[in-house]
N, C-alpha and C positions, 0 to 999 in steps of 0.2 A: 257431304257424302254420307250415305247411310251405311257405314261399315259394320260388318258383323263383329260382335264383341270378341269372338274367338280370334279373328284375324288381327284385331287391334291389340289384344293381349299378347299375341305371338310377336308382333312387331316391337312392342314396348319391352318385352323380356329380352329380345335379341339386342335391343339398344342398350340395355343396362346390365343384365346379369352375365358376367363372364365374357363380355364382348371386348374386343380391342378398341383402342381409341386413337383417332387421327387428329392431331393438334396443329392448328395453323399458327403462323407468326402473329396474327392479330388477336390471339387468345381464344379463338373459337375452337370447338372440337366436335367430332361426330363418332358415334359408336359404329362398330361393324367388324369386318374381317380383312386382315392384311393379306392381299392376294399375292403381291410381288412388286418388284421395282425393275425399271429398265430405262436406260438412256436419260437419266436425270429426272425421272418422274416415278411416282408411286401409283400402283393400281389398288383400288379399294372397293370392297363390296359392302353395301349397306342395304338393310331391308326396306329403306324408304325409297330406293331407286330400283327400277326394273333391270338396269344394266350396271356392270362395273364401271366406275369412272376413274379417270387418270388425272393426277395433280402433280404439278412441278414440285420438285423437292425444295427449290429455293423459296417457295411460298409456305413451307411447312416448318414447324418447330420440332416435333417429335412424334413417334408412334409408341403408344403403350400397349403391351400385349398381356403379360401376366404380372400381377401385383404381389404375388406370393414370393417366398424365398425357399431355397433348397440348399442342400449340402453336397458338395462335389465328392465323387468317388475316386477322382484321380489322385495319384500319389504326390505330385509336385505342383507348385505354383511358380511361375517364372515372371518376374517383374521387369519391365522394359523401360527404355529411356523415354518413350513418348507417353508413359503412364499406363500402357496396356498391362493387363495381368492375364496370363494364359495358364490353363490347367492341362496336365497330361503326364504321360510316362516318358522318361528320357531314354532314347534308344542309341544316341551317339553324340560325341562332341569332338571337334577338332579345332584347329587354329582359326577357322573361318566361320563355322556354323555349329549350331546346336540342333540335333534332330529330335523331334517330338512326335509322339503318337497319342491321339485322344479319341474318345468315342464321338466327340462333337465335330472335330476337324480332320480326322484321319491322320495321315503322316504328312509332315511338312517340316521345313527348315527355317530356323531363326538365325539371323546374322549375329555372330558372337559379340561384336562391338556394341550392339544395342541392348545387351543384357545388363541389368543393374544387380539382380540377385536371384538366387534359386532357393526355394524353401521346401523342405521335406514335410509333407502333411500327414504322413503315417508313421509317427514315432511313438512307440509304446509308452515311454515314460515322460512324455510331454503332453500335458492336458491341452495346451494351446501352442503348438509349434509356430504358428503364424496366423495373421488375420486372413480369413477366407470367406468373404460374403457376410451376410447378416443372419444366416441361419443359426438358430439357437438363441440369439439375442432377444430379450423381451423388454418391453417398456411398461411401466405402471400407468394406469389410466390418469389422464389429466383432467382437472376440473373445467378446463376450457374446451375440451373436446368430448363430444357425446359418444364417439366411437372409440373403443379401446383398441381396435385393430389398426388404427392409423399410426404409422411409424414415422417419428420425426428424426430418428437417427437413420442415416442412409449411407450407402457406399459411394465413394467418389474416386476419381482416377488415382491410380497408385495403390489400389486395394485398401484405401483408408476408410475410416468410419467417421462421419461428420454429422454434427447437429447444429442448426442455426436457430437459436431460441434460448430462453433463459430457464434454468432450474428444471431441466428434464434429464432423466437418467435412463441408462440401459444396463441390463444385467445379463451375464452369461453363466449358466449353471455349470460348475466344474467340480471334480473331486480333486482337491489340492493335495499334493504330496506333503509328507511330514517335513521334508526339507525341500525348499523350492527356490528357484531363481526366476525373477520377473524383469523383463526389459520393456520399457515403455517410452514412446516418443510422441509428444503432443505439440500442436501448434494452434495459433489463433491469429485473427487479424489485429488483436490488441494483446495486452499482457494476459497469458492464459489464467483462467480462474476455473478450478476443477476440484473434484474429489474422486479418488479411486480407492476402492475398498476391497480387500481380500477377506473372505469369510470362510471359516472352516468349522467343522463340527465342534461342539463344546463351547460355543459362544466365543471362539477365538477370532480376533479381528486384527487386521493391520491396515491402517489408513494413511494415504499420502494425499494432502490437500493444500490449498492455498488459503492463507488468512491475510487478507488485504494484499500485500506484495511479498509475503513470506511463504515459502514452501515448508510445511511442517509434517512431521511423522507422528502418528498416534497409534499406540498399541499398548504394550505394557508400560510404556513411558510416553512422554510428550517431548518432542525435540524439533527445534528449528533446523532445517537442512540448508537452505540458501535463500537469498533475497533476489527477487526479479526486478529489473528496471523497466521503465516504460517502453523501451525499445526491444525488450526481450520477448519475442513472439513465439519462440520454440523452446521446449524443455525435453531433455532426454535423461533418464535415470535408469540404473540397474539396482534391483533390491534383492538381497539374500535373506531368507527367513527360515530359521529352524524352530518349528513350533514346539518341539519337545524341550529344548534347552533354553529357548528364548533368545538365542543368538540372532542378531539382526545387523545388517550392514547395507549402506547405500553408497553407490558410486555415481559420479556425475558424467556428463557427456564426453569428457576427455578420458574417462576410465579411471579417474582418481577417487580413492575412498574418501568420502566426506563425513561419514558417521559410522560408528560401530558401538554396539552395546550387547550385554548378555544379562538377562534377568531370569530368575527361576520361573518355572511354569506357573501360570495363573490358575488359581482354584476356580472351577466352573461356577461355584456359588459365590457370586460377587457381593461384596459388602459396599454399601454406599459410603464414600468418603465423607468424613464429618466436615461440615461446612465451617470455615473459620470466619469469626466475626470480623468484619472489616474495621480496621483501626480508624477511629474518628480523627479527621484532620481538623485542626482549628480553622475556622472560617475566617478568611482574610477579608479585610475591607476592600471593596471594589476600588477604593482610591489607590490601592497599591498597584492595581493593574492599569490605572490611568483611565480617564474618562473618554467619551467620544468614540470615534471610529477605531483608534488604536486599541483602546481597552476592549472593545467588542471583538476585534480580530484576535487579540491575545487570549480572550476567553474561548473563542472558537478553537484555536490551536490547542489549548490545554484540554478541552473536551475531546478533541480528536485523539490526542495522545492517551488520555485516560481510556477511551473506547478501545484503542489498540491493545493496551495492557490487559483490559478485561477480556478482550477476545482471545488473547494468548493464554490467559489464566484459566478461562472457563473450562477448556478441555482437560486441564490437569485436575481440577477439583470435582468436575461433574461428568459422569459417564454420558455417552451419546444417548439421544432419546430412544433410539431403536435397539439399545442393548437389552432391554427387557424382552423384546421379541426379536431374536437374532435373525439376520437375513439368511436365505438359503445358501449353502456352500457354493462358492464361485467368486466371480469378480463383478463389481458394479462401478460404472463410470457416470459421474454427475457433472453436467455443464453448469457452472455457476456464473458464466459471463455471456456476452452476446453471441459467441460462436466458439466451437471447439472441434478440432479434427484430431482423431486418434490415428497417427501415421503408422505406428507399429506397436504391437503388444504380443509378447511371447512369454509363456509360463511353462517351465519344465522342471524335472527333478534335479536336485543338486546333491553333490557328495558330502557336503558339510565343510569343505575346506575353502577358506576365503582366499581369493587371489590378491597379490599385492597391488596389482593394477590390471585393468581390463584392456585388452588389445582393441583399439578402435580404428587402426589403419586398415586400408583396403589395398589389395585383395586379402581375404582371410577365409578360413574354413572353420565353421563351428561344428563340433562333434557332439554326439548325443551324450557323451560322458562329461561334458562341461568344458573340455579343453578347446582352445582356439589356436589354430595353426596359421602362421604368417606364410601363406602359400597361395598359389593360383592354380586352377585346373588346367591340365594339359590335354587330356583326352578322356573319353568315357564311353561306356557301352551300357546296356540295360542292367548290368549287375554291379558295376563299380565305376569309380572315378579315380583317375591318376592325377596327383597334384605335385607341383614342384615348389620346394621351399626356397628360402633366400640363398642358401648355399648351393643350389642347383640339384639337390637330391630329390629324386622322385619317389612318391609313396602311393601305393594303390589302396584305396579305401572302399570297402563295400558300401553301397548306398544306404543300408540300414544302420550304418554308424555315423552317417552325415546328417546334421541338422539343417545347415544352411551354407550356401556359397555366396559370400558378399564380394562382388567384383569391383564396383566403383563406389565412391562416396557420393558424388553428385553426377547426375545424368548429363550427357553432353547435349548441348542445343543443336548440334549437327544432325541428330537423329529425330528432332522434333518435326512432326508433319506440318505442312503449311495448309492453312484453310483455303477453301471450305472443306470441312471434315464431317464424317459421320461417326458418332460414338455408338457402339453396340454393347449392350449390357445383357447378361444372362441372370437367371434367378439365383444361381449359386455364386455370383460375384465375379465371374469371368468378364473381362472388359477388353474391347478391341477398339482401337482408334485408327482411322484411315479414310480412304476414299471408297465409297460404296459403288461397286461396278454394276451389280444386278442382284436381284433375289428371284430365284426360279425354283419351283417345286420344293419350297421350304428349305432352300439352301441359299445363304448369302455369301457373295464373293467380294473380297476386300483387297484393295491394293494398299500395302502398308510400307512403312519405313523399315520394319524389322525383317522383311522377307523380300527376296528378289522376285519371287513368283506370287501371283495372287493366292490368297488363302481362302478356303471355302468352309463355312460353318453351318451345321444344321441348326435351324432356329426353332425347334420344337419347344425349347425352354427359354425363349427370348423374353426378357423383361421389358426392354424398350430400346428404340433407336432414337438418338438425339442428333439433330442436324444443326451444326453451328458454323458461322462464318459465311453463310450463303447470303448473297445480296439479291433482294427481290427486284424485279424490273419495275420501271416507272409506273406501269399500269396497275401494279398491285399496291402501290403506296397511296392510292386514291383514298380520300376520306370515306369511312364506312357509310356516312350519311348519304353519300352519292350513289350507293349501291342498293340493289334490292336485298331484302332479308327473308330467308326461309326459316320458319320456326317449326321444330319437330319435337314434340313432347317437352316443351319449355327450353330446349336447346336451340340457339340461333346460329344461322350460317349465312353469311353475306355472299352475294354473288350476283348473277344476272339471270332474269327470267327470259327464257327463249320459247317463243310460240312456234312450234315446228309443224303445225298443220295437223296435229293429232288430237285425240280426245283428252289426252293428259298433257299438261305443260312440261317443258324440259327445264332443267336447271344447270347452270354452269357456275360452280363454286370459284372462289378466288384461287387463281393459279390453275384452274381446270383447263384441260386441253380441248375438250368439246362438251357441249351440253348433253345431259342424259335425262331420260323421262322419269318422272316420279311415279310411284306405285298408285294403285287405285284404292287403297285402304289406309286407315290411320288418320291421326289428327295432324293436319298440315295447314300452315298459314303462310302466305306469301304477302309481304308488305312492299309495295313498289317504292322506289326512291322518289322523294318529293322533288320535282323539278323547280327551277326558279320561278317559272310561271305555270302553275298547274292548269291543265285543260279543264275548262267548264267546272268551276267550283260552286256555282249557284244554279237554281232552276226556278221556274215559275211556281211549281207546286210539287209536293211530295205526297203520294197516295199510300197511306199505311194500310196494308191488307191484314186480314185476320191470321193468315198462315205465316206471317213474318216478313213477307216481301215489302219493300218500299220502292214504289215505282215513280221515278221523276217524269213529269209531264206538264201539260197545260189543260186546265179545266175548261170544258166547253159548255156543259149543262148538267143539271141534276133534276131528276123527277123522283117520284115515289118508288120507281122500280130499279133505276140504274143511274150510273154516272157516265157521262160522255166525256172523253178526253183524247188528247193527242200525245203520243210519246215516241221519241226517236228510237227507243230501245225495244219496243214491243209492237207486234202487228195488231194487237187488240185495240179496239176503239170504244168499247163499252164494258163496264164493270158492274156486276150485280150489286145492288145496294147492301145486301146482307153480307157480302164478303169484305166490306170496307170497315176499317176501324177509325180512321181519321184522315183529314187532309190538312197538311201544313203548307201555308203560303209563304213564299220568300219575298224579299223586297229588293231594292237596289243594293248592289254590292258596296261594302264599305271601302272608302279610300284609306289604305293602311299606312301610307308613307306620311309621316308628319301629322299636322293638324289640319289637313286639307278637306276632310269630310264635312259636308254641310251641317252635320249634327253637332259639331263642336260649337260651344257657346260659353260666354261668360256667365258664371253662376252667381258670383258675389263680387262686389266692388265695382270699379269703373276702369276707364282706359288707363288711368295712372297706376292702378294696382296690378293689372295684367298686361304685359307688353309682349306682343308676338315679335320674334326675330327670325325672319325667314319662314320656311314652311314647317320646320321641325324643332324650333327652340322657343322657350318662353321664360321671361323673368317675372317672378311673383313678388309683389310687395305685401306687407301685412294688410289683411282684409280682402285680398283678391283670391278667386278660385275659378277654375276652368273645367268644364265637364262635357260629357256626351251621354245622352239618355239611354243608348242601347249599344255602346261600344264593346261590352263584355261578351259579344259573340266571338271575339278573337281568342286565340289559344296561346298567344305569346306577346308580351310587351317588352320593349327594351328602350333604354334611354341612358344618357350620360348625366350623372348628378354632380354638379359643380360645387367647389368648395367656396361657400360664402361665410367663412368663419363659423360661428356657432349658430346654426340654423337647422330647421327640421321641415321635411316634406311629408304630407299625408296623402296616400292614395286610398280612396274609398271605392272598393270593388263591389260589384253586384248590388248596388243600391237601387231603390225604386225611383227611377228618374234621377232627380237631384235631391230627393228627400233626405233630411237630416235625422229623421226619427225612425225610418224603416231600417230593418236589419241590413248590415253590410259587413264586408271584410276590410278592416282598416289597417293598412300597412304603413309603418313609420320608418322613414329614412332620415338620418341626421349626420351632418358633418360637425364634429366636435373638436376643432383644432387639428390635431394630428391623427384623429380617428374617424372612421365612418361606422355608425351604429345602425342596426336594423332590428325590428321586432314588431309584434302586434300591439295595437293600442289597448291599454287597460285603463281602468278607472283612475280619476285624479290626474289626467294628463301624463300618464306614465307609459313606459314601454316594457312589455313583459319579455322574459327570456332573451335578453339582448345578445345579438351577434356583433362582434367588434373586429375590425381589421384596421391596422395602422397604415395610414396614408394621408398625405396632404393633397394629392392629385385628384382630379375628377375621377369618379368611380363609375365604370360601366355596370349597369344593372339590367338583369334579364329576369322576367317573371313568366314562368311556364304555367299554363292553366290546363289542368286535366279535368276529367269528368267530376271528380269529387275532391280535388286537391289543388293547391297552389304551391309552387316551389320557386324560391328566390335565389338567384345566383349573383355573386359579386365577382366581376372579372373572370367569369367562367367557372367559379368554385361555388358549390352549393352552400348556401348559408342556412337554409331551413326549409323543410317541407311541411305544409300546413294542411291538415285534413279539414274539409269544409263540412259544416253541419247546416241544417235548415235554418238555424238562427243566425247564419252568417251571410245570407243572401236573400234578397226579396225581389230583385229585378236584374236588369242588364246594364245599369248605369255605371259610369266611371267619373269620379271627381278628383282633381289634383289641386292641392292648396297648401299654403304654409300652415305650420302647426305650433301651438304653444306647448312645447315639450319641457317637462320638469319645471314649469313656472317661469321659463325664460322669455315668454312672450313670442308672438309671431315675428319672424325676421325674413329678410329678403332671401329667396331661393331661386336658383336658376337651373334649368335642365335644357339639354339639346339632344340632337340625333334621335328624336322620338320616332319609333316605328312599331308596327305590329304585324302579326302573321296569323293566318287562319290555316289550320291543319286540314288537308283534304279529307273529306268524308265526315267531318264533324259539323253537326247542325245544332244551333242553340236551342235549348228546350224552351217551349212557351212558358211565360211567367204566369203562374196560377196561384192565387191566394187560397190557402188551404181551407179557410172558413167559407170563402165564396164557393169553392168546389163542393164542400160538404152540404151547403145550402142548396146548390144546383141539383144535387143528387137525391135530395129528400123530397118525396112526392106526397101531397095530402091525399088522404084516403078517397076523397070525393073525385080525385083525378085517376083513380085506379084503372078505370076502363079506357082512359085516354091519356096516358102519361106522355111527357115530352120525349121526343126521339133524338133530338140533336142539341148540341151546345156550341155556340159560337164564342170563340175566345178573342178578345181584343188585345192590342199590344200592351195596354196598361194593366192587364189582368182582369178586366171586367168580363162577366159571363152573361150571355143571353141564352136561355134555354127555351125550347119550343119544338116546332116541327118545320123543317125546310120543305116548303111547298114546291119551290122551284129555285133554280139558280142558273145564272149565265156567267160569262167571263167577267161581267161588270158589277153584278149585284146579287144579293140573296133575298128571296121572299120568304119571311119567317112568320108562322102563326104562333104567337106566344099568348096563352090564355085566350082571351076574347079579341085580342088585337092582331092585325096583320101589319108587319113591319118590313119596310124595304131597307136593307143594310148594304151600303157600298162595299164592294169586294176588297178595296184597298184598306178598309178599316178592320178586316178580319185577319188574324194571324193563324187561326186554325179552326176547323170544324170537326167536332167529335160526334161519333155515332154512339148514343147511349144504349146501355144494356138493360133490359127489363129485369125487375126482381124475379129471381128463380123460385119456382115451387118445386115440389118433388118430381113432378112429371118432366119439367124442363131439365132438371138435373140429370134424370135418367137418360134422356135423349142426348144430352151433351156428353155424358160418360160413354155412351155407345158410339158416338161420332169419333171420340178420341181414340177408341180402340181400333178403328179402321186403319188399314195400312196407309202410311203417308206416301205421297208421290216420290218417285226416285229422284233424288237430287245428288249430283256428283260434285258440284262446286257452288259455293256462294261467292258472288262477285260484289265487292264493296266499291261504290263509285265516289268520285271526288265531290259530287254535289249532295251527298248524304243518302243517295239511293242504295238499295241492296237487293240483289236478285238471286234466288235459289233456283238453279237450272240443272237440267241434264245436258251437260256440255257435249256437243258433237264435234267441235273443232276449235282449237286454239290456232287461229290464223296469224299471219305476220302482223296485221294491224287491227284485228278484231277478234272477239270471242263469239261463237255461235252456239245456241242451245235452245231448248224447248222447256215450256212450263205448262202444266195442265190448265192453268187459269190464264196465263199471259200469252200462250201460244208461242210462235216462233220469235226468238229474241236475238238481237244483234247489238253488241256493245263494243264501241271503239276502244282499243287497248289503252290509248293515252288517258281515257277517262276512268280507268280502273286504278284504284290505289291499293286494293287488297284482294287476295283470293284465299278462300278457306275451304277445307274439305268437310268441316262440321259447321253446325249452326252457330253464327256469331252471337255474342251476348247482346242484349238489348241496349241501345244507346239511351242517354238521358232523355232525349226527345221522345223515344218510343215509350219509356217508362211513364213520362208525364201524360201521354195520350192514351195509355192502355187502361183497361178495367174501370171505365166510367160506368159503374153499375148503380142503377137506381135503387132506392129503398123507400118503403112507405113510412109515413109519420105514424105515431101511435093512434090506435083506433079509439074513438069515444066509447065509453063503457056505460052500462046501466048501473043504477045504484046497487050497492052491495053492503056488506057488514060494516062499512065505515072504515075498513082497513085496520080494525083493532086487533086482528089476528096476525098482522105483519110482523116478521122477525126483526124489523128495524125499530120497533117500539122500545123505548127506554135505552136505546143505543146512542152513543155520541154521534151527533150529526157531522158528516164529513165536510170539512171546510172547502169553500170554493170562492171564486171571484169571477163575476160576470159584468160586462158593460151594461150601463143603464141607458134606456131610450133617451132620457133627457140630458145625458152626458155624465161623465164620471163612471165609477165602478161601485158595485155592491160586493163587499167582502164580508162573508159570514164570520170569519175569525175575529173581526173587529166589533161584533155585535153582542158579545157576551154580556149578560145582565138584562137583556131585553127578551120579550116574547116575539118570535119571528114567525110570520104566517107566509108560507110559500104556496102559491096557487099556479100549477102548471096548466097552460092553456094555449089555444091557437085561434086565429081569426076565422078559420073554416069549420071550427068545431061547434055544432049546434048546441049541445048541452053546455059547453063553456059559455056561449053567448047568453044562455038562460041564467046561469048561475052567477056570472060576474056582477051584474048590477046589484043583486041582493048582497053579495059578499062585500062589495065596495061600501054599501050603506051600513052593514053591520060592523065594519072595521073603523068607520069614520069617527065614532064617539071616543075611541080609545086615545089616550095621550101618546103622541108620536115619540115621546122620550122613553115610553115603556113598551110600546107595541109598534112593530114595523111590518106593514103588509106589502109584499112584493109579488107581482104577477110575473111568472117566469114563462115567457113565450117560447114555444118549441119550433125551432127550425124555420123561422121566417125572417125576411130581410127587414131592415129598419124602416124603409119607406112604406112597405105594406102595412106594418103595425101602426105606424104614425097616422097614415091616412084612415085606417079603420077606427082608431080612437077619436080622431077629430070629427069624423062623420057622426059618431054616436055621442060625442060630448062627454066621454068618460075620462075621469082624471084619477089616476093612481100610478104608483111607481111600477115600471116595467123593466125587467132584466131580460136580455136577449141570449138564450141558450141555443145558438145557431147549430152546434154539433150535437145537441141533445145529451151531452156527456153528464151534465148535472142531473138531468131527468133520470138517466140510467142509474146514477149512484143513489138516487132516492127511490128506486124500484118503480118508476113510472112505466107502466105497460099500456095504459089507456088514460085519456083525459076527459073531463077535468080531474085533477088529482091534487089534493091539498095536504100539506104537511105543516104541523104546528110544532115549533121548537121552543122549549122552555128556557128560562133565564140561565139554567145550568148547562145549556148547550145540548141537552138530550132531546130526542124525538118523543113528544108526549101524546100526539094525536095524529091520525092519518085518516083521510076520507077520500074515496074514489067514486066518481060518477056524480050525477045530478039528482037531488031531491028537493022538493019545495021548501023543506025546513032545514036544508043542509047548511045554509049560512048561519042560521040561529044556533045549530049544534056547534059550529066552529067557534062562534062568539062565546058560547058557554064554556068551551074548553079553554079559551083565552082567559076568561074571568077567573076560572078555577086556578089557573097558574099564577095569576096576579095576587091571589089571596094567600099563597104559600109564603 
């Protein structure tokens, strides 16, 4: 789809910036707007759909709306038995209900029996009367998180603050009173490990933290408070601190005083305590501890004990690291363990008098002056609360004198709501637990255990809705691989494609009530679920067009003007030759189950070393191997590797047929007793970066093959993903064989359940040797007026260039040079249309053509057989897609043959990349004689080392020729001046001692057979190196031939001559003699 950038930008911004998020049970999510909820489903609006869509709540996990936090303006927080936390003003209380009024929920009643506690949030002398949301809490940046805005501390039910992770802190800036009381209650899934620090101006600090299993106090002194056992998962303490006098006392969870001290005020200018030299203990002989395991264990115990002593001693002798830069005034909580929950934290002013014990029984009334009354509330209005003490006496207390009402110690399970439930969180920490009835006009209605009537909340400050305990129906538990996938701006959403007869497809997400149409703009991709038997995964031919279309069809004929074809997808029967890029021909489909395909054969050994067992199992003995010359068209291999004690299996992927010398990707699998190992083969019969898994059983192995990578799985778990380079593949061959790993020799290996899979739409790229391609694209200057126009690619990588004079369904008639060749069609894997070398005029016309408006394309259809069509779709029908193309005309594609639909141009496949941009280039032009090249900037420079193959076999390596004079003559068989100069140069070089002087003719961009035939015809004998890609010629500044370079014994360029002169050979010989005299 040719979407306007402004529309696309609008859609992307709506999906990301400030948008709500709808999260499914399967982990997927979609941005958009929460419209409402009704009758067990949610209504959602997304810019990617032209209509709102509805999804069942039982298919969803949560809805995120605002990720920020805020502070409530309400005066009270009410904590309930089901974990809910409500904010509001108290308007009344009787024996049955508490009446609340809030800006968010209006007036409503809460059943009194469901109330756990009530906290006054507007107390002047209490910096922190109760926990109320995450507003104000800050977290330092983590080295593991690039975004400092991500909060790892979060509110959880019960108005608690929780963090799951290690070594993360949260701070709340507060102005601490001179005399304060702090109550704290912590819990963890294990023994709590924490540090809580109170910081005041003047570098005054008070710290309570854990050291191993001890809870210690640090401030003016260091003191152990209590020891925690492994089963102690909760800790509750009350701390009193007079910053002026130094008085400090700590009370435990039962209200008993466990520590008290009074120290004079600390001078703000701290002096570092003098470190005491540790007394040297006489070193005892290890024999005293005993040898063997007992002695080692005793040493470990002593080391642990010493570490504990040092840990306890260090705070006494050394100030904390951050004392030099005191923290901002307030409170900081650090989680030192796997998880930590702050259930309660209160900080208020204290009158300076220590209580003998703290009342911990419930009910109780905490007053702002520090007193605690053993009483329970009887009645209340908006101004005061009346409480009744143990003797029956009633007392009226103004609300501004009340800090908290604690009604019960533990909440009753009778008031816990039964699942399925919806949890509703607001940005200020208010939390409601219950059954969501509906959401209409930004108001959510809940049925709860704490109210007889539904309660209605405005959701303008909604943080998120969490759906828990819902059971998805059976149809939603389908494996995601069996569903279609919609990709929107890199977010994926599984569901079902619905072709509703319109110009845009419809989409039904998981749990959706009905399909909705997609919008006409934006980057959208739909991937169809792969059926067990994909419809039509192969075709007779693929016609690659210049504009990016790949049309499946059958070739009927080719002439100089057009290509005749048949295609079930297009009404067109003729294609202009200039619009074609290439034709790729398919063959018979591979048999993927077992080793039944005819291409499988024994590569090494005999019938005793390779034994077939059924259609999918093989036993290998040492010396045997089994292979297929073109099996790596597949995109997944799987088999069962059996345990044959100590044995190794090698898989050679992407080899050239069965060649042992061509590049390949060699995977090694080994059973080593109780372990299975995997890695890439490295030199010396080694395995690099070993992946190991403990098992004695047969191991299921799966190898997934992507465009440029291979990923290996053991029993469904990824072992390693390997990125493929050009040096790791040369063909489509696959060979399986035993391997001599780590010098253990080849041993018996057994595999079974061998199978393969081909991904719909993937087509194997033709195998093309890079040197052969370079040679095919290099055109001699004498062919400038009649360059080759086509190249035929064979299955083995051979290339025939020339002009296709004609073609039928059975053969090609090709003119190559002066020869006319008939090539059977079944020997051709691809035919490529070559591009002429561009001059300035060609380039200008091409640039103008590219500036023209492209045709309107609404969708790209990706087909199972490798085809792809860019169409203006007119209708997505129930069984087919209909559309038009300026070149292909009316098109009709059956829906089962489509594996993907995109709104933007798809990336080029590996096959397209291999067949694109076959641009010809001209070989260097012969030049007239000039100054001998003595003005070249290369003179006296170090010659660049190179290595080229020799016509007679072996290589010429310049780096190995130091100490000799080297004469390089760059030439070609079609170059007239070269042919004139070579005989003279051969004669002038022959008198020199071959141990002192070496003459090499460096042929430019011609194949071995052409050069060999040329020399044999003329009877010339001299060493010839083949510079097929002309890269060596380029490095020596060759712009025309003949071109001669003389390199001295010191490796520097001493003489350069370009062009032909009658005495040129004599001048070169003189230059050589001059170098030999030095």
